[in-house]
C-alpha positions as CSV (number, residue, x, y, z in Angstrom):
1,X,36.4,88.8,23.2
2,X,35.6,88.4,26.9
3,X,34.4,84.9,27.8
4,X,33.4,83.7,31.2
5,X,33.6,79.9,31.9
6,X,33.5,77.5,34.3
7,X,36.3,75.8,34.6
8,X,39.1,73.3,35.8
9,X,42.7,73.3,35.4
10,X,44.2,70.3,34.1
11,X,47.9,71.4,33.2
12,X,50.3,74.3,34.0
13,X,53.3,75.3,32.8
14,X,55.7,77.8,33.4
15,X,56.5,80.7,31.1
16,X,59.8,82.7,31.4
17,X,60.1,83.8,34.8
18,X,57.3,85.1,35.9
19,X,54.6,83.5,33.7
20,X,52.6,80.4,34.0
21,X,50.0,79.1,31.1
22,X,47.3,76.8,32.6
23,X,45.3,74.4,30.4
24,X,41.5,74.7,31.7
25,X,39.1,71.9,31.2
26,X,35.7,74.3,30.7
27,X,32.0,73.3,30.3
28,X,31.2,76.1,27.8
29,X,34.0,76.1,25.9
30,X,36.2,72.8,26.1
31,X,39.7,72.9,26.6
32,X,41.3,76.5,26.4
33,X,45.1,77.3,27.4
34,X,45.6,80.4,29.0
35,X,48.6,82.9,29.8
36,X,48.3,83.5,33.4
37,X,50.7,87.0,33.6
38,X,52.9,87.0,36.6
39,X,51.3,84.0,38.3
40,X,54.8,82.7,39.4
41,X,55.3,85.6,41.7
42,X,54.2,84.9,45.5
43,X,51.9,88.6,45.7
44,X,50.4,88.1,42.2
45,X,47.0,87.8,41.9
46,X,47.1,84.5,40.0
47,X,49.9,82.9,42.3
48,X,46.8,80.2,44.4
49,X,44.6,80.3,41.5
50,X,46.5,78.9,38.8
51,X,47.3,75.8,40.2
52,X,46.5,71.9,39.2
53,X,42.9,71.0,40.2
54,X,41.6,74.4,41.0
55,X,37.7,74.7,40.3
56,X,36.2,78.1,39.5
57,X,35.3,80.6,37.3
58,X,37.5,82.2,34.9
59,X,37.4,85.3,32.6
60,X,39.7,85.0,29.8
61,X,40.5,87.1,26.6
62,X,41.0,84.8,23.6
63,X,43.1,85.1,20.6
64,X,43.7,83.3,17.5
65,X,46.4,81.4,19.9
66,X,46.8,81.2,23.9
67,X,44.1,83.1,25.0
68,X,44.8,85.8,28.3
69,X,43.4,84.9,32.0
70,X,41.6,88.2,33.6
71,X,40.5,86.9,36.4
72,X,40.0,83.7,38.5
73,X,37.0,82.6,41.4
74,X,37.8,79.6,42.7
75,X,35.1,77.8,44.0
76,X,36.7,74.6,45.2
77,X,40.6,73.7,45.6
78,X,39.6,70.4,46.7
79,X,42.1,70.7,49.5
80,X,41.8,66.8,50.7
81,X,43.3,66.0,46.9
82,X,45.8,68.2,47.3
83,X,47.4,67.3,50.7
84,X,47.1,63.6,50.2
85,X,49.7,61.8,47.7
86,X,47.8,58.8,46.7
87,X,44.2,61.3,46.0
88,X,46.9,63.8,44.1
89,X,48.5,61.0,41.9
90,X,45.2,59.6,40.6
91,X,43.7,63.1,40.2
92,X,47.0,64.0,38.3
93,X,46.3,60.5,36.1
94,X,42.8,61.7,35.4
95,X,43.5,65.3,34.4
96,X,46.7,64.4,32.3
97,X,45.0,61.9,30.2
98,X,41.8,63.9,29.3
99,X,44.5,66.4,28.1
100,X,46.1,63.8,25.8
101,X,42.5,62.7,25.0
102,X,40.7,65.9,24.1
103,X,41.2,68.5,21.5
104,X,41.1,72.2,22.0
105,X,37.9,74.3,22.1
106,X,35.8,71.2,21.3
107,X,33.0,71.4,24.0
108,X,31.7,68.5,26.0
109,X,29.7,69.3,29.1
110,X,29.5,65.7,29.8
111,X,33.2,65.3,29.8
112,X,33.6,68.4,31.9
113,X,30.9,67.1,34.7
114,X,32.9,63.9,34.7
115,X,35.9,65.1,35.7
116,X,34.7,67.7,38.4
117,X,32.2,64.7,39.9
118,X,35.3,62.6,40.2
119,X,37.1,65.5,41.7
120,X,34.4,65.7,44.1
121,X,34.4,62.3,45.1
122,X,38.0,61.7,45.2
123,X,37.6,64.9,47.6
124,X,34.9,63.1,50.0
125,X,37.1,60.0,50.2
126,X,35.5,57.9,48.2
127,X,37.2,54.7,46.7
128,X,40.1,56.1,44.1
129,X,41.1,53.0,42.4
130,X,37.2,52.6,41.8
131,X,36.5,56.2,40.4
132,X,39.5,55.8,38.6
133,X,38.4,52.2,36.4
134,X,35.1,54.4,36.1
135,X,36.9,57.1,34.6
136,X,39.1,54.8,32.3
137,X,35.9,52.9,31.3
138,X,34.2,56.2,30.2
139,X,37.4,57.6,28.7
140,X,37.6,54.2,26.3
141,X,34.2,56.0,24.6
142,X,36.3,59.8,24.5
143,X,38.8,57.4,22.8
144,X,36.1,56.3,20.1
145,X,37.3,52.5,21.0
146,X,34.6,51.6,23.1
147,X,34.5,47.5,24.0
148,X,31.5,45.3,24.5
149,X,30.5,44.1,27.9
150,X,26.9,43.6,26.7
151,X,26.7,40.7,24.7
152,X,29.3,38.6,22.8
153,X,30.9,40.5,19.9
154,X,30.8,37.2,18.3
155,X,27.3,35.9,18.4
156,X,25.5,38.2,20.2
157,X,24.7,36.0,23.7
158,X,23.6,37.8,26.4
159,X,23.5,35.3,29.3
160,X,27.0,33.2,29.7
161,X,30.5,33.1,31.7
162,X,32.2,35.3,29.5
163,X,36.0,35.9,28.8
164,X,36.8,38.8,27.6
165,X,38.9,39.5,24.3
166,X,41.4,42.7,23.5
167,X,41.2,40.9,20.0
168,X,37.9,41.2,19.2
169,X,37.4,43.8,21.5
170,X,34.7,42.5,24.0
171,X,33.5,40.0,25.6
172,X,33.0,36.1,24.2
173,X,30.6,33.2,24.9
174,X,31.7,29.7,25.8
175,X,31.0,28.9,22.3
176,X,33.1,31.5,20.6
177,X,36.1,31.8,23.2
178,X,38.0,30.2,21.1
179,X,38.5,32.2,18.2
180,X,40.7,34.1,20.4
181,X,43.4,31.7,22.0
182,X,44.7,34.7,23.9
183,X,41.3,36.0,25.8
184,X,41.3,36.5,29.3
185,X,39.3,34.6,32.1
186,X,38.2,36.9,34.7
187,X,35.4,36.9,37.0
188,X,31.9,37.5,36.3
189,X,31.9,40.5,38.8
190,X,34.2,42.2,36.6
191,X,32.4,42.1,33.5
192,X,29.4,43.2,35.7
193,X,31.4,45.9,36.9
194,X,32.9,47.4,33.3
195,X,29.1,47.0,32.1
196,X,27.9,49.3,34.8
197,X,30.7,51.6,34.4
198,X,30.2,52.4,30.7
199,X,26.3,53.2,31.6
200,X,25.3,54.6,34.9
201,X,25.6,58.3,35.5
202,X,28.9,59.1,38.2
203,X,26.6,61.2,39.9
204,X,24.4,58.4,41.2
205,X,27.4,56.7,42.9
206,X,26.1,55.0,46.2
207,X,28.1,53.3,48.6
208,X,30.6,50.8,46.5
209,X,32.8,47.8,48.2
210,X,34.9,45.9,45.7
211,X,37.2,42.8,46.8
212,X,40.9,43.4,46.5
213,X,40.8,40.6,43.6
214,X,38.2,42.2,41.6
215,X,40.0,45.2,41.8
216,X,43.2,43.9,40.3
217,X,41.3,42.1,37.3
218,X,39.6,45.7,36.5
219,X,42.9,47.5,36.7
220,X,44.3,44.2,34.5
221,X,41.9,44.4,31.8
222,X,41.5,48.0,31.2
223,X,45.0,48.9,31.4
224,X,46.0,46.2,28.9
225,X,43.0,47.4,26.5
226,X,43.7,51.0,26.7
227,X,48.0,49.8,25.7
228,X,46.4,47.9,22.6
229,X,43.8,50.8,21.6
230,X,45.0,53.6,22.5
231,X,48.7,53.3,23.3
232,X,49.4,57.0,25.1
233,X,52.3,57.2,27.6
234,X,51.7,59.0,30.6
235,X,54.1,60.1,33.0
236,X,51.2,60.4,35.6
237,X,50.5,57.1,35.0
238,X,53.9,55.4,35.9
239,X,54.0,57.5,39.1
240,X,50.4,56.4,40.0
241,X,51.9,52.4,39.5
242,X,54.6,53.3,41.8
243,X,52.4,55.1,44.3
244,X,49.5,52.2,44.6
245,X,52.4,49.5,44.7
246,X,54.3,51.3,47.8
247,X,50.4,51.6,49.3
248,X,50.1,47.5,48.4
249,X,53.2,46.9,50.1
250,X,52.7,49.2,53.5
251,X,49.2,47.3,53.6
C-alpha cells in the first residue's frame, strides 16, 4: 500500500554501499523509517532529497519492517539552517531528541507542527537559544514528565517569589521551599518564561528578547530537569554545548 505524507527527515543512516535509511517525522503517520535505494549515488533521484532537515511530500510503500521510499518532493531544505554551524547544531539536537522520545507510527500532528515551525523560525533567524528552550519545555510533556510552573506544587500558592525544586517537580513558594533543601533560586523572569513556554502556541511567537543571564538560568533549569527525569544522552547535545561555548568565547 502506498502512503503520501508530509514530513521532515530527522535521521539518516547509510545502508550498504549505495542506500540510505531515512527516518521521517510525518504529519499523518508519525515517525517512519524508509529505505532510500541508491541515495548515496551522486546521480540518484534521492541524492539531494534524502538528507537531514529536508521538508516535503514523501510517497512510500509500507511493509512489516522498513518501508521503501518511492518519491520525495522537497518543499523546503532550510538552507540558512544547513549552512550555519550554530543553527545546524540546534536543529540536529531538536531532531535527535524527537527521534529518541517518540515511537514509530504514532501519529502526533501537534509534535510535527512544533518541529516544522522550529525549523522555519531557525531558518528566519529567530534566536536559536530561546527556540531550543521552548522546544525542551514542550518535549517534557512528550516525555510524560511535565514540571509545574503555574503554582506551588505543595500548597497551591499562585502569587509569590518562587524557587524551583527538581525533587518536587515544580516551583515552591517561600513557605514551602524548606521542603527541598536543594531547591534552585532562580530569577522570577525564568519562572514566567517557562510557564509561558509550556502554554503558548509557537506559531504566535513574536519578537522576543531575553537577557543573557536569564538564558543561562533557563538552560540550567531545563538541563538539570532533563538529566533527572528523562535521562537520555544525545550526541547532538554534546556537540551543541561545544558550539555554544565556542560562540560565547568569541563574543
